[in-house]
mmCIF file of the N, C-alpha and C atoms, coordinates in Angstrom:
data_MODEL
# 
_entry.id   MODEL 
# 
loop_
_atom_site.group_PDB 
_atom_site.id 
_atom_site.type_symbol 
_atom_site.label_atom_id 
_atom_site.label_alt_id 
_atom_site.label_comp_id 
_atom_site.label_asym_id 
_atom_site.label_entity_id 
_atom_site.label_seq_id 
_atom_site.pdbx_PDB_ins_code 
_atom_site.Cartn_x 
_atom_site.Cartn_y 
_atom_site.Cartn_z 
_atom_site.occupancy 
_atom_site.B_iso_or_equiv 
_atom_site.pdbx_formal_charge 
_atom_site.auth_seq_id 
_atom_site.auth_comp_id 
_atom_site.auth_asym_id 
_atom_site.auth_atom_id 
_atom_site.pdbx_PDB_model_num 
ATOM 1   N N  . MET A 1 1  ? 176.341 95.566 26.454  1.00 0.00 ? 1  MET A N  1 
ATOM 2   C CA . MET A 1 1  ? 177.880 94.492 26.840  1.00 0.00 ? 1  MET A CA 1 
ATOM 3   C C  . MET A 1 1  ? 177.952 93.834 28.360  1.00 0.00 ? 1  MET A C  1 
ATOM 4   N N  . LEU A 1 2  ? 178.417 92.389 27.584  1.00 0.00 ? 2  LEU A N  1 
ATOM 5   C CA . LEU A 1 2  ? 178.558 91.865 29.340  1.00 0.00 ? 2  LEU A CA 1 
ATOM 6   C C  . LEU A 1 2  ? 179.466 92.420 29.909  1.00 0.00 ? 2  LEU A C  1 
ATOM 7   N N  . GLY A 1 3  ? 179.821 92.144 31.333  1.00 0.00 ? 3  GLY A N  1 
ATOM 8   C CA . GLY A 1 3  ? 181.076 92.833 31.951  1.00 0.00 ? 3  GLY A CA 1 
ATOM 9   C C  . GLY A 1 3  ? 181.946 91.477 31.855  1.00 0.00 ? 3  GLY A C  1 
ATOM 10  N N  . ASN A 1 4  ? 183.210 91.914 31.939  1.00 0.00 ? 4  ASN A N  1 
ATOM 11  C CA . ASN A 1 4  ? 184.370 91.478 31.702  1.00 0.00 ? 4  ASN A CA 1 
ATOM 12  C C  . ASN A 1 4  ? 184.439 90.143 32.719  1.00 0.00 ? 4  ASN A C  1 
ATOM 13  N N  . ASN A 1 5  ? 184.542 90.220 33.698  1.00 0.00 ? 5  ASN A N  1 
ATOM 14  C CA . ASN A 1 5  ? 184.248 88.820 34.785  1.00 0.00 ? 5  ASN A CA 1 
ATOM 15  C C  . ASN A 1 5  ? 183.207 87.443 33.958  1.00 0.00 ? 5  ASN A C  1 
ATOM 16  N N  . PHE A 1 6  ? 182.115 88.141 34.757  1.00 0.00 ? 6  PHE A N  1 
ATOM 17  C CA . PHE A 1 6  ? 180.906 87.326 33.456  1.00 0.00 ? 6  PHE A CA 1 
ATOM 18  C C  . PHE A 1 6  ? 181.468 86.803 31.845  1.00 0.00 ? 6  PHE A C  1 
ATOM 19  N N  . LYS A 1 7  ? 181.736 87.726 31.431  1.00 0.00 ? 7  LYS A N  1 
ATOM 20  C CA . LYS A 1 7  ? 182.071 87.157 29.972  1.00 0.00 ? 7  LYS A CA 1 
ATOM 21  C C  . LYS A 1 7  ? 183.277 85.699 30.419  1.00 0.00 ? 7  LYS A C  1 
ATOM 22  N N  . LYS A 1 8  ? 183.914 85.952 30.861  1.00 0.00 ? 8  LYS A N  1 
ATOM 23  C CA . LYS A 1 8  ? 185.499 84.974 31.580  1.00 0.00 ? 8  LYS A CA 1 
ATOM 24  C C  . LYS A 1 8  ? 184.539 84.008 31.936  1.00 0.00 ? 8  LYS A C  1 
ATOM 25  N N  . CYS A 1 9  ? 183.737 83.906 33.215  1.00 0.00 ? 9  CYS A N  1 
ATOM 26  C CA . CYS A 1 9  ? 182.931 83.025 33.629  1.00 0.00 ? 9  CYS A CA 1 
ATOM 27  C C  . CYS A 1 9  ? 181.856 81.557 32.721  1.00 0.00 ? 9  CYS A C  1 
ATOM 28  N N  . LEU A 1 10 ? 181.131 82.702 31.327  1.00 0.00 ? 10 LEU A N  1 
ATOM 29  C CA . LEU A 1 10 ? 180.410 81.927 31.199  1.00 0.00 ? 10 LEU A CA 1 
ATOM 30  C C  . LEU A 1 10 ? 181.842 81.581 29.901  1.00 0.00 ? 10 LEU A C  1 
ATOM 31  N N  . GLN A 1 11 ? 182.400 81.713 29.357  1.00 0.00 ? 11 GLN A N  1 
ATOM 32  C CA . GLN A 1 11 ? 183.248 80.828 28.907  1.00 0.00 ? 11 GLN A CA 1 
ATOM 33  C C  . GLN A 1 11 ? 184.501 79.993 29.132  1.00 0.00 ? 11 GLN A C  1 
ATOM 34  N N  . LYS A 1 12 ? 184.631 79.900 30.809  1.00 0.00 ? 12 LYS A N  1 
ATOM 35  C CA . LYS A 1 12 ? 184.355 78.729 31.082  1.00 0.00 ? 12 LYS A CA 1 
ATOM 36  C C  . LYS A 1 12 ? 184.683 77.658 30.854  1.00 0.00 ? 12 LYS A C  1 
ATOM 37  N N  . MET A 1 13 ? 182.804 78.026 31.358  1.00 0.00 ? 13 MET A N  1 
ATOM 38  C CA . MET A 1 13 ? 182.008 77.318 31.407  1.00 0.00 ? 13 MET A CA 1 
ATOM 39  C C  . MET A 1 13 ? 181.183 76.125 29.958  1.00 0.00 ? 13 MET A C  1 
ATOM 40  N N  . GLY A 1 14 ? 181.841 76.529 28.877  1.00 0.00 ? 14 GLY A N  1 
ATOM 41  C CA . GLY A 1 14 ? 181.805 76.345 27.683  1.00 0.00 ? 14 GLY A CA 1 
ATOM 42  C C  . GLY A 1 14 ? 181.134 77.306 26.381  1.00 0.00 ? 14 GLY A C  1 
ATOM 43  N N  . PHE A 1 15 ? 180.432 78.691 26.921  1.00 0.00 ? 15 PHE A N  1 
ATOM 44  C CA . PHE A 1 15 ? 179.713 79.937 26.622  1.00 0.00 ? 15 PHE A CA 1 
ATOM 45  C C  . PHE A 1 15 ? 180.709 80.318 25.093  1.00 0.00 ? 15 PHE A C  1 
ATOM 46  N N  . GLU A 1 16 ? 180.299 80.416 24.515  1.00 0.00 ? 16 GLU A N  1 
ATOM 47  C CA . GLU A 1 16 ? 180.869 80.766 23.368  1.00 0.00 ? 16 GLU A CA 1 
ATOM 48  C C  . GLU A 1 16 ? 179.790 82.101 23.322  1.00 0.00 ? 16 GLU A C  1 
ATOM 49  N N  . ILE A 1 17 ? 180.388 83.570 23.574  1.00 0.00 ? 17 ILE A N  1 
ATOM 50  C CA . ILE A 1 17 ? 179.814 85.230 24.017  1.00 0.00 ? 17 ILE A CA 1 
ATOM 51  C C  . ILE A 1 17 ? 180.238 85.599 22.279  1.00 0.00 ? 17 ILE A C  1 
ATOM 52  N N  . TYR A 1 18 ? 179.185 86.509 21.903  1.00 0.00 ? 18 TYR A N  1 
ATOM 53  C CA . TYR A 1 18 ? 179.351 87.259 21.084  1.00 0.00 ? 18 TYR A CA 1 
ATOM 54  C C  . TYR A 1 18 ? 178.766 88.343 21.072  1.00 0.00 ? 18 TYR A C  1 
ATOM 55  N N  . GLU A 1 19 ? 179.905 89.118 20.419  1.00 0.00 ? 19 GLU A N  1 
ATOM 56  C CA . GLU A 1 19 ? 179.097 90.330 20.980  1.00 0.00 ? 19 GLU A CA 1 
ATOM 57  C C  . GLU A 1 19 ? 178.294 90.922 20.188  1.00 0.00 ? 19 GLU A C  1 
ATOM 58  N N  . SER A 1 20 ? 177.798 91.157 19.088  1.00 0.00 ? 20 SER A N  1 
ATOM 59  C CA . SER A 1 20 ? 176.874 91.530 17.778  1.00 0.00 ? 20 SER A CA 1 
ATOM 60  C C  . SER A 1 20 ? 176.068 90.927 17.597  1.00 0.00 ? 20 SER A C  1 
ATOM 61  N N  . ARG A 1 21 ? 175.357 91.333 16.905  1.00 0.00 ? 21 ARG A N  1 
ATOM 62  C CA . ARG A 1 21 ? 174.133 90.555 16.278  1.00 0.00 ? 21 ARG A CA 1 
ATOM 63  C C  . ARG A 1 21 ? 173.482 91.020 14.762  1.00 0.00 ? 21 ARG A C  1 
ATOM 64  N N  . GLY A 1 22 ? 172.650 89.525 14.388  1.00 0.00 ? 22 GLY A N  1 
ATOM 65  C CA . GLY A 1 22 ? 172.844 90.409 12.631  1.00 0.00 ? 22 GLY A CA 1 
ATOM 66  C C  . GLY A 1 22 ? 170.933 88.924 12.777  1.00 0.00 ? 22 GLY A C  1 
ATOM 67  N N  . LEU A 1 23 ? 171.086 89.597 11.795  1.00 0.00 ? 23 LEU A N  1 
ATOM 68  C CA . LEU A 1 23 ? 169.668 89.028 11.457  1.00 0.00 ? 23 LEU A CA 1 
ATOM 69  C C  . LEU A 1 23 ? 169.874 87.443 10.027  1.00 0.00 ? 23 LEU A C  1 
ATOM 70  N N  . VAL A 1 24 ? 168.874 86.588 10.942  1.00 0.00 ? 24 VAL A N  1 
ATOM 71  C CA . VAL A 1 24 ? 169.118 85.058 10.504  1.00 0.00 ? 24 VAL A CA 1 
ATOM 72  C C  . VAL A 1 24 ? 167.982 84.827 9.543   1.00 0.00 ? 24 VAL A C  1 
ATOM 73  N N  . GLU A 1 25 ? 167.954 84.825 8.404   1.00 0.00 ? 25 GLU A N  1 
ATOM 74  C CA . GLU A 1 25 ? 166.584 84.064 7.538   1.00 0.00 ? 25 GLU A CA 1 
ATOM 75  C C  . GLU A 1 25 ? 167.310 83.048 7.445   1.00 0.00 ? 25 GLU A C  1 
ATOM 76  N N  . VAL A 1 26 ? 165.670 82.714 7.155   1.00 0.00 ? 26 VAL A N  1 
ATOM 77  C CA . VAL A 1 26 ? 165.395 80.937 7.212   1.00 0.00 ? 26 VAL A CA 1 
ATOM 78  C C  . VAL A 1 26 ? 164.591 80.776 6.176   1.00 0.00 ? 26 VAL A C  1 
ATOM 79  N N  . ASN A 1 27 ? 164.435 80.054 5.680   1.00 0.00 ? 27 ASN A N  1 
ATOM 80  C CA . ASN A 1 27 ? 163.557 80.266 3.684   1.00 0.00 ? 27 ASN A CA 1 
ATOM 81  C C  . ASN A 1 27 ? 162.429 78.816 4.663   1.00 0.00 ? 27 ASN A C  1 
ATOM 82  N N  . ILE A 1 28 ? 161.778 79.555 4.991   1.00 0.00 ? 28 ILE A N  1 
ATOM 83  C CA . ILE A 1 28 ? 160.413 78.081 5.449   1.00 0.00 ? 28 ILE A CA 1 
ATOM 84  C C  . ILE A 1 28 ? 159.291 78.165 3.983   1.00 0.00 ? 28 ILE A C  1 
ATOM 85  N N  . SER A 1 29 ? 159.184 77.373 2.954   1.00 0.00 ? 29 SER A N  1 
ATOM 86  C CA . SER A 1 29 ? 157.799 77.928 1.805   1.00 0.00 ? 29 SER A CA 1 
ATOM 87  C C  . SER A 1 29 ? 156.472 77.463 2.705   1.00 0.00 ? 29 SER A C  1 
ATOM 88  N N  . GLU A 1 30 ? 156.201 78.561 2.994   1.00 0.00 ? 30 GLU A N  1 
ATOM 89  C CA . GLU A 1 30 ? 154.708 77.951 3.186   1.00 0.00 ? 30 GLU A CA 1 
ATOM 90  C C  . GLU A 1 30 ? 154.292 77.442 2.485   1.00 0.00 ? 30 GLU A C  1 
ATOM 91  N N  . LYS A 1 31 ? 152.989 76.745 2.606   1.00 0.00 ? 31 LYS A N  1 
ATOM 92  C CA . LYS A 1 31 ? 151.540 76.275 1.525   1.00 0.00 ? 31 LYS A CA 1 
ATOM 93  C C  . LYS A 1 31 ? 150.727 77.581 1.277   1.00 0.00 ? 31 LYS A C  1 
ATOM 94  N N  . THR A 1 32 ? 149.931 77.638 0.191   1.00 0.00 ? 32 THR A N  1 
ATOM 95  C CA . THR A 1 32 ? 149.133 78.644 0.459   1.00 0.00 ? 32 THR A CA 1 
ATOM 96  C C  . THR A 1 32 ? 147.998 77.874 0.573   1.00 0.00 ? 32 THR A C  1 
ATOM 97  N N  . LYS A 1 33 ? 147.075 78.953 0.648   1.00 0.00 ? 33 LYS A N  1 
ATOM 98  C CA . LYS A 1 33 ? 145.495 77.877 1.256   1.00 0.00 ? 33 LYS A CA 1 
ATOM 99  C C  . LYS A 1 33 ? 145.564 77.018 0.260   1.00 0.00 ? 33 LYS A C  1 
ATOM 100 N N  . ALA A 1 34 ? 145.198 77.490 -1.054  1.00 0.00 ? 34 ALA A N  1 
ATOM 101 C CA . ALA A 1 34 ? 144.745 76.078 -2.108  1.00 0.00 ? 34 ALA A CA 1 
ATOM 102 C C  . ALA A 1 34 ? 145.516 75.030 -1.763  1.00 0.00 ? 34 ALA A C  1 
ATOM 103 N N  . GLU A 1 35 ? 146.351 75.105 -1.822  1.00 0.00 ? 35 GLU A N  1 
ATOM 104 C CA . GLU A 1 35 ? 147.450 74.027 -1.916  1.00 0.00 ? 35 GLU A CA 1 
ATOM 105 C C  . GLU A 1 35 ? 147.812 72.824 -0.929  1.00 0.00 ? 35 GLU A C  1 
ATOM 106 N N  . ARG A 1 36 ? 147.392 73.918 0.847   1.00 0.00 ? 36 ARG A N  1 
ATOM 107 C CA . ARG A 1 36 ? 146.514 73.299 1.775   1.00 0.00 ? 36 ARG A CA 1 
ATOM 108 C C  . ARG A 1 36 ? 145.339 72.456 1.725   1.00 0.00 ? 36 ARG A C  1 
ATOM 109 N N  . GLU A 1 37 ? 144.683 73.125 1.208   1.00 0.00 ? 37 GLU A N  1 
ATOM 110 C CA . GLU A 1 37 ? 142.860 71.986 0.368   1.00 0.00 ? 37 GLU A CA 1 
ATOM 111 C C  . GLU A 1 37 ? 143.285 70.890 -0.422  1.00 0.00 ? 37 GLU A C  1 
ATOM 112 N N  . ALA A 1 38 ? 144.296 71.186 -1.168  1.00 0.00 ? 38 ALA A N  1 
ATOM 113 C CA . ALA A 1 38 ? 144.364 69.955 -2.404  1.00 0.00 ? 38 ALA A CA 1 
ATOM 114 C C  . ALA A 1 38 ? 145.245 68.688 -1.462  1.00 0.00 ? 38 ALA A C  1 
ATOM 115 N N  . GLU A 1 39 ? 145.906 69.291 -0.565  1.00 0.00 ? 39 GLU A N  1 
ATOM 116 C CA . GLU A 1 39 ? 146.796 67.540 -0.601  1.00 0.00 ? 39 GLU A CA 1 
ATOM 117 C C  . GLU A 1 39 ? 145.797 67.713 0.533   1.00 0.00 ? 39 GLU A C  1 
ATOM 118 N N  . ASN A 1 40 ? 144.799 68.573 1.782   1.00 0.00 ? 40 ASN A N  1 
ATOM 119 C CA . ASN A 1 40 ? 143.937 67.609 2.487   1.00 0.00 ? 40 ASN A CA 1 
ATOM 120 C C  . ASN A 1 40 ? 142.833 66.756 1.626   1.00 0.00 ? 40 ASN A C  1 
ATOM 121 N N  . GLN A 1 41 ? 141.761 67.218 -0.106  1.00 0.00 ? 41 GLN A N  1 
ATOM 122 C CA . GLN A 1 41 ? 141.437 66.451 -0.521  1.00 0.00 ? 41 GLN A CA 1 
ATOM 123 C C  . GLN A 1 41 ? 142.537 65.305 -0.780  1.00 0.00 ? 41 GLN A C  1 
ATOM 124 N N  . HIS A 1 42 ? 143.689 65.164 -1.105  1.00 0.00 ? 42 HIS A N  1 
ATOM 125 C CA . HIS A 1 42 ? 144.185 63.841 -1.351  1.00 0.00 ? 42 HIS A CA 1 
ATOM 126 C C  . HIS A 1 42 ? 144.316 62.824 -0.215  1.00 0.00 ? 42 HIS A C  1 
ATOM 127 N N  . LEU A 1 43 ? 145.108 63.431 0.510   1.00 0.00 ? 43 LEU A N  1 
ATOM 128 C CA . LEU A 1 43 ? 144.372 62.828 2.262   1.00 0.00 ? 43 LEU A CA 1 
ATOM 129 C C  . LEU A 1 43 ? 143.203 61.801 2.536   1.00 0.00 ? 43 LEU A C  1 
ATOM 130 N N  . THR A 1 44 ? 142.456 62.305 1.993   1.00 0.00 ? 44 THR A N  1 
ATOM 131 C CA . THR A 1 44 ? 140.305 62.207 2.218   1.00 0.00 ? 44 THR A CA 1 
ATOM 132 C C  . THR A 1 44 ? 140.598 60.654 0.961   1.00 0.00 ? 44 THR A C  1 
ATOM 133 N N  . VAL A 1 45 ? 140.829 61.253 0.240   1.00 0.00 ? 45 VAL A N  1 
ATOM 134 C CA . VAL A 1 45 ? 141.259 60.321 -0.826  1.00 0.00 ? 45 VAL A CA 1 
ATOM 135 C C  . VAL A 1 45 ? 141.623 59.358 -0.829  1.00 0.00 ? 45 VAL A C  1 
ATOM 136 N N  . ASN A 1 46 ? 142.772 59.256 -0.496  1.00 0.00 ? 46 ASN A N  1 
ATOM 137 C CA . ASN A 1 46 ? 143.513 58.224 0.177   1.00 0.00 ? 46 ASN A CA 1 
ATOM 138 C C  . ASN A 1 46 ? 143.066 57.221 0.837   1.00 0.00 ? 46 ASN A C  1 
ATOM 139 N N  . GLU A 1 47 ? 142.602 57.888 2.423   1.00 0.00 ? 47 GLU A N  1 
ATOM 140 C CA . GLU A 1 47 ? 142.232 57.242 3.551   1.00 0.00 ? 47 GLU A CA 1 
ATOM 141 C C  . GLU A 1 47 ? 140.994 56.465 3.107   1.00 0.00 ? 47 GLU A C  1 
ATOM 142 N N  . LEU A 1 48 ? 140.309 57.155 2.175   1.00 0.00 ? 48 LEU A N  1 
ATOM 143 C CA . LEU A 1 48 ? 138.597 56.723 1.466   1.00 0.00 ? 48 LEU A CA 1 
ATOM 144 C C  . LEU A 1 48 ? 139.262 55.127 1.017   1.00 0.00 ? 48 LEU A C  1 
ATOM 145 N N  . LEU A 1 49 ? 140.271 55.717 0.186   1.00 0.00 ? 49 LEU A N  1 
ATOM 146 C CA . LEU A 1 49 ? 139.964 54.413 -1.122  1.00 0.00 ? 49 LEU A CA 1 
ATOM 147 C C  . LEU A 1 49 ? 140.904 53.433 -0.077  1.00 0.00 ? 49 LEU A C  1 
ATOM 148 N N  . GLU A 1 50 ? 141.880 53.342 1.034   1.00 0.00 ? 50 GLU A N  1 
ATOM 149 C CA . GLU A 1 50 ? 142.229 52.148 2.210   1.00 0.00 ? 50 GLU A CA 1 
ATOM 150 C C  . GLU A 1 50 ? 141.087 51.407 2.920   1.00 0.00 ? 50 GLU A C  1 
ATOM 151 N N  . ARG A 1 51 ? 140.084 52.329 3.676   1.00 0.00 ? 51 ARG A N  1 
ATOM 152 C CA . ARG A 1 51 ? 139.165 51.942 3.925   1.00 0.00 ? 51 ARG A CA 1 
ATOM 153 C C  . ARG A 1 51 ? 138.052 51.455 2.484   1.00 0.00 ? 51 ARG A C  1 
ATOM 154 N N  . THR A 1 52 ? 137.910 51.950 1.693   1.00 0.00 ? 52 THR A N  1 
ATOM 155 C CA . THR A 1 52 ? 136.880 50.910 0.993   1.00 0.00 ? 52 THR A CA 1 
ATOM 156 C C  . THR A 1 52 ? 137.516 49.726 0.486   1.00 0.00 ? 52 THR A C  1 
ATOM 157 N N  . CYS A 1 53 ? 138.465 49.774 0.388   1.00 0.00 ? 53 CYS A N  1 
ATOM 158 C CA . CYS A 1 53 ? 139.926 48.011 0.418   1.00 0.00 ? 53 CYS A CA 1 
ATOM 159 C C  . CYS A 1 53 ? 139.811 47.273 1.489   1.00 0.00 ? 53 CYS A C  1 
ATOM 160 N N  . ASN A 1 54 ? 139.390 48.136 2.266   1.00 0.00 ? 54 ASN A N  1 
ATOM 161 C CA . ASN A 1 54 ? 139.734 47.137 3.540   1.00 0.00 ? 54 ASN A CA 1 
ATOM 162 C C  . ASN A 1 54 ? 138.345 46.455 3.835   1.00 0.00 ? 54 ASN A C  1 
ATOM 163 N N  . ALA A 1 55 ? 137.059 46.889 4.126   1.00 0.00 ? 55 ALA A N  1 
ATOM 164 C CA . ALA A 1 55 ? 136.176 46.771 3.552   1.00 0.00 ? 55 ALA A CA 1 
ATOM 165 C C  . ALA A 1 55 ? 135.824 45.264 2.630   1.00 0.00 ? 55 ALA A C  1 
ATOM 166 N N  . TYR A 1 56 ? 136.939 45.567 1.371   1.00 0.00 ? 56 TYR A N  1 
ATOM 167 C CA . TYR A 1 56 ? 136.906 44.451 1.306   1.00 0.00 ? 56 TYR A CA 1 
ATOM 168 C C  . TYR A 1 56 ? 137.553 43.616 0.946   1.00 0.00 ? 56 TYR A C  1 
ATOM 169 N N  . TRP A 1 57 ? 138.340 43.891 1.257   1.00 0.00 ? 57 TRP A N  1 
ATOM 170 C CA . TRP A 1 57 ? 139.087 42.447 1.996   1.00 0.00 ? 57 TRP A CA 1 
ATOM 171 C C  . TRP A 1 57 ? 138.112 41.969 2.755   1.00 0.00 ? 57 TRP A C  1 
ATOM 172 N N  . LYS A 1 58 ? 137.659 42.317 3.312   1.00 0.00 ? 58 LYS A N  1 
ATOM 173 C CA . LYS A 1 58 ? 137.004 41.722 4.978   1.00 0.00 ? 58 LYS A CA 1 
ATOM 174 C C  . LYS A 1 58 ? 136.069 41.151 4.355   1.00 0.00 ? 58 LYS A C  1 
ATOM 175 N N  . THR A 1 59 ? 135.183 41.633 3.553   1.00 0.00 ? 59 THR A N  1 
ATOM 176 C CA . THR A 1 59 ? 134.073 40.173 3.068   1.00 0.00 ? 59 THR A CA 1 
ATOM 177 C C  . THR A 1 59 ? 134.415 39.656 2.265   1.00 0.00 ? 59 THR A C  1 
ATOM 178 N N  . GLU A 1 60 ? 135.492 39.885 1.981   1.00 0.00 ? 60 GLU A N  1 
ATOM 179 C CA . GLU A 1 60 ? 136.271 39.048 1.208   1.00 0.00 ? 60 GLU A CA 1 
ATOM 180 C C  . GLU A 1 60 ? 136.431 37.271 2.192   1.00 0.00 ? 60 GLU A C  1 
ATOM 181 N N  . GLU A 1 61 ? 137.387 37.821 3.029   1.00 0.00 ? 61 GLU A N  1 
ATOM 182 C CA . GLU A 1 61 ? 137.252 36.893 3.545   1.00 0.00 ? 61 GLU A CA 1 
ATOM 183 C C  . GLU A 1 61 ? 136.643 36.124 4.780   1.00 0.00 ? 61 GLU A C  1 
ATOM 184 N N  . GLU A 1 62 ? 136.041 36.806 4.985   1.00 0.00 ? 62 GLU A N  1 
ATOM 185 C CA . GLU A 1 62 ? 135.202 36.443 6.383   1.00 0.00 ? 62 GLU A CA 1 
ATOM 186 C C  . GLU A 1 62 ? 133.589 36.374 5.365   1.00 0.00 ? 62 GLU A C  1 
ATOM 187 N N  . GLY A 1 63 ? 132.968 36.806 4.299   1.00 0.00 ? 63 GLY A N  1 
ATOM 188 C CA . GLY A 1 63 ? 131.430 36.904 3.619   1.00 0.00 ? 63 GLY A CA 1 
ATOM 189 C C  . GLY A 1 63 ? 131.181 35.929 2.973   1.00 0.00 ? 63 GLY A C  1 
ATOM 190 N N  . ASP A 1 64 ? 129.796 35.832 3.172   1.00 0.00 ? 64 ASP A N  1 
ATOM 191 C CA . ASP A 1 64 ? 129.110 34.593 1.939   1.00 0.00 ? 64 ASP A CA 1 
ATOM 192 C C  . ASP A 1 64 ? 129.051 35.270 0.442   1.00 0.00 ? 64 ASP A C  1 
ATOM 193 N N  . ALA A 1 65 ? 128.291 34.152 -0.502  1.00 0.00 ? 65 ALA A N  1 
ATOM 194 C CA . ALA A 1 65 ? 128.666 35.070 -2.150  1.00 0.00 ? 65 ALA A CA 1 
ATOM 195 C C  . ALA A 1 65 ? 127.616 36.172 -1.977  1.00 0.00 ? 65 ALA A C  1 
ATOM 196 N N  . ALA A 1 66 ? 126.286 36.112 -0.961  1.00 0.00 ? 66 ALA A N  1 
ATOM 197 C CA . ALA A 1 66 ? 125.904 37.586 -1.029  1.00 0.00 ? 66 ALA A CA 1 
ATOM 198 C C  . ALA A 1 66 ? 126.274 38.671 -0.520  1.00 0.00 ? 66 ALA A C  1 
ATOM 199 N N  . GLN A 1 67 ? 127.333 38.824 0.301   1.00 0.00 ? 67 GLN A N  1 
ATOM 200 C CA . GLN A 1 67 ? 127.382 39.609 1.177   1.00 0.00 ? 67 GLN A CA 1 
ATOM 201 C C  . GLN A 1 67 ? 128.422 40.259 0.338   1.00 0.00 ? 67 GLN A C  1 
ATOM 202 N N  . LYS A 1 68 ? 129.325 39.298 -1.076  1.00 0.00 ? 68 LYS A N  1 
ATOM 203 C CA . LYS A 1 68 ? 130.272 40.242 -1.402  1.00 0.00 ? 68 LYS A CA 1 
ATOM 204 C C  . LYS A 1 68 ? 129.330 40.684 -2.259  1.00 0.00 ? 68 LYS A C  1 
ATOM 205 N N  . SER A 1 69 ? 128.500 40.335 -3.122  1.00 0.00 ? 69 SER A N  1 
ATOM 206 C CA . SER A 1 69 ? 127.495 41.077 -3.963  1.00 0.00 ? 69 SER A CA 1 
ATOM 207 C C  . SER A 1 69 ? 127.136 42.043 -4.059  1.00 0.00 ? 69 SER A C  1 
ATOM 208 N N  . LYS A 1 70 ? 126.174 42.426 -2.465  1.00 0.00 ? 70 LYS A N  1 
ATOM 209 C CA . LYS A 1 70 ? 125.351 43.457 -1.640  1.00 0.00 ? 70 LYS A CA 1 
ATOM 210 C C  . LYS A 1 70 ? 126.705 44.747 -1.498  1.00 0.00 ? 70 LYS A C  1 
ATOM 211 N N  . PHE A 1 71 ? 127.862 43.754 -1.314  1.00 0.00 ? 71 PHE A N  1 
ATOM 212 C CA . PHE A 1 71 ? 128.807 45.159 -1.211  1.00 0.00 ? 71 PHE A CA 1 
ATOM 213 C C  . PHE A 1 71 ? 130.059 45.963 -2.395  1.00 0.00 ? 71 PHE A C  1 
ATOM 214 N N  . ILE A 1 72 ? 129.404 44.619 -3.481  1.00 0.00 ? 72 ILE A N  1 
ATOM 215 C CA . ILE A 1 72 ? 129.956 45.223 -4.822  1.00 0.00 ? 72 ILE A CA 1 
ATOM 216 C C  . ILE A 1 72 ? 128.882 46.392 -5.903  1.00 0.00 ? 72 ILE A C  1 
ATOM 217 N N  . LYS A 1 73 ? 127.894 45.622 -5.596  1.00 0.00 ? 73 LYS A N  1 
ATOM 218 C CA . LYS A 1 73 ? 126.487 46.645 -5.985  1.00 0.00 ? 73 LYS A CA 1 
ATOM 219 C C  . LYS A 1 73 ? 126.154 47.793 -4.992  1.00 0.00 ? 73 LYS A C  1 
ATOM 220 N N  . SER A 1 74 ? 126.802 48.072 -3.589  1.00 0.00 ? 74 SER A N  1 
ATOM 221 C CA . SER A 1 74 ? 126.419 48.854 -3.102  1.00 0.00 ? 74 SER A CA 1 
ATOM 222 C C  . SER A 1 74 ? 127.365 50.227 -3.389  1.00 0.00 ? 74 SER A C  1 
ATOM 223 N N  . LEU A 1 75 ? 128.921 49.606 -3.785  1.00 0.00 ? 75 LEU A N  1 
ATOM 224 C CA . LEU A 1 75 ? 130.039 50.271 -4.347  1.00 0.00 ? 75 LEU A CA 1 
ATOM 225 C C  . LEU A 1 75 ? 129.841 50.900 -5.802  1.00 0.00 ? 75 LEU A C  1 
ATOM 226 N N  . LYS A 1 76 ? 129.810 49.872 -6.002  1.00 0.00 ? 76 LYS A N  1 
ATOM 227 C CA . LYS A 1 76 ? 128.816 50.118 -7.138  1.00 0.00 ? 76 LYS A CA 1 
ATOM 228 C C  . LYS A 1 76 ? 128.300 51.452 -7.785  1.00 0.00 ? 76 LYS A C  1 
ATOM 229 N N  . THR A 1 77 ? 127.333 50.864 -7.255  1.00 0.00 ? 77 THR A N  1 
ATOM 230 C CA . THR A 1 77 ? 126.127 52.262 -7.160  1.00 0.00 ? 77 THR A CA 1 
ATOM 231 C C  . THR A 1 77 ? 126.169 53.870 -6.144  1.00 0.00 ? 77 THR A C  1 
ATOM 232 N N  . SER A 1 78 ? 127.461 53.771 -5.360  1.00 0.00 ? 78 SER A N  1 
ATOM 233 C CA . SER A 1 78 ? 127.928 54.685 -4.625  1.00 0.00 ? 78 SER A CA 1 
ATOM 234 C C  . SER A 1 78 ? 128.805 55.540 -5.848  1.00 0.00 ? 78 SER A C  1 
ATOM 235 N N  . LEU A 1 79 ? 130.142 54.653 -6.905  1.00 0.00 ? 79 LEU A N  1 
ATOM 236 C CA . LEU A 1 79 ? 131.038 55.385 -7.488  1.00 0.00 ? 79 LEU A CA 1 
ATOM 237 C C  . LEU A 1 79 ? 130.201 55.767 -9.233  1.00 0.00 ? 79 LEU A C  1 
ATOM 238 N N  . GLU A 1 80 ? 129.131 54.936 -9.157  1.00 0.00 ? 80 GLU A N  1 
ATOM 239 C CA . GLU A 1 80 ? 128.561 55.731 -10.668 1.00 0.00 ? 80 GLU A CA 1 
ATOM 240 C C  . GLU A 1 80 ? 128.307 57.003 -11.298 1.00 0.00 ? 80 GLU A C  1 
ATOM 241 N N  . PRO A 1 81 ? 127.969 58.065 -9.749  1.00 0.00 ? 81 PRO A N  1 
ATOM 242 C CA . PRO A 1 81 ? 127.371 59.435 -10.580 1.00 0.00 ? 81 PRO A CA 1 
ATOM 243 C C  . PRO A 1 81 ? 129.195 59.505 -10.461 1.00 0.00 ? 81 PRO A C  1 
ATOM 244 N N  . ILE A 1 82 ? 129.846 59.597 -9.536  1.00 0.00 ? 82 ILE A N  1 
ATOM 245 C CA . ILE A 1 82 ? 130.920 59.728 -10.096 1.00 0.00 ? 82 ILE A CA 1 
ATOM 246 C C  . ILE A 1 82 ? 131.874 59.918 -11.742 1.00 0.00 ? 82 ILE A C  1 
ATOM 247 N N  . LEU A 1 83 ? 131.705 58.343 -11.464 1.00 0.00 ? 83 LEU A N  1 
ATOM 248 C CA . LEU A 1 83 ? 132.305 58.167 -13.024 1.00 0.00 ? 83 LEU A CA 1 
ATOM 249 C C  . LEU A 1 83 ? 132.190 58.092 -14.035 1.00 0.00 ? 83 LEU A C  1 
ATOM 250 N N  . ASN A 1 84 ? 130.727 58.694 -13.981 1.00 0.00 ? 84 ASN A N  1 
ATOM 251 C CA . ASN A 1 84 ? 129.752 59.459 -14.906 1.00 0.00 ? 84 ASN A CA 1 
ATOM 252 C C  . ASN A 1 84 ? 129.793 61.454 -15.117 1.00 0.00 ? 84 ASN A C  1 
ATOM 253 N N  . MET A 1 85 ? 130.813 61.479 -14.503 1.00 0.00 ? 85 MET A N  1 
ATOM 254 C CA . MET A 1 85 ? 131.067 62.802 -14.420 1.00 0.00 ? 85 MET A CA 1 
ATOM 255 C C  . MET A 1 85 ? 131.945 63.767 -16.173 1.00 0.00 ? 85 MET A C  1 
# 
């Protein structure tokens, strides 16, 4: 217990004094390991798709027909095994 003088001093300064205590429960949903892994995979796929789009548009804007064709052929070659699963 706080001494009365100390308690009055704190109250004058604007502090509230509580003379009991209890457990405060806060519900924070923790993600499971599988949920974290799934979220990380989702973020990785999104980043790769965004980088691919950026590379395509850069080639589209700055490249000639041969560079565009090479980019598309390379992309198709990379994706075919995945698309045919």
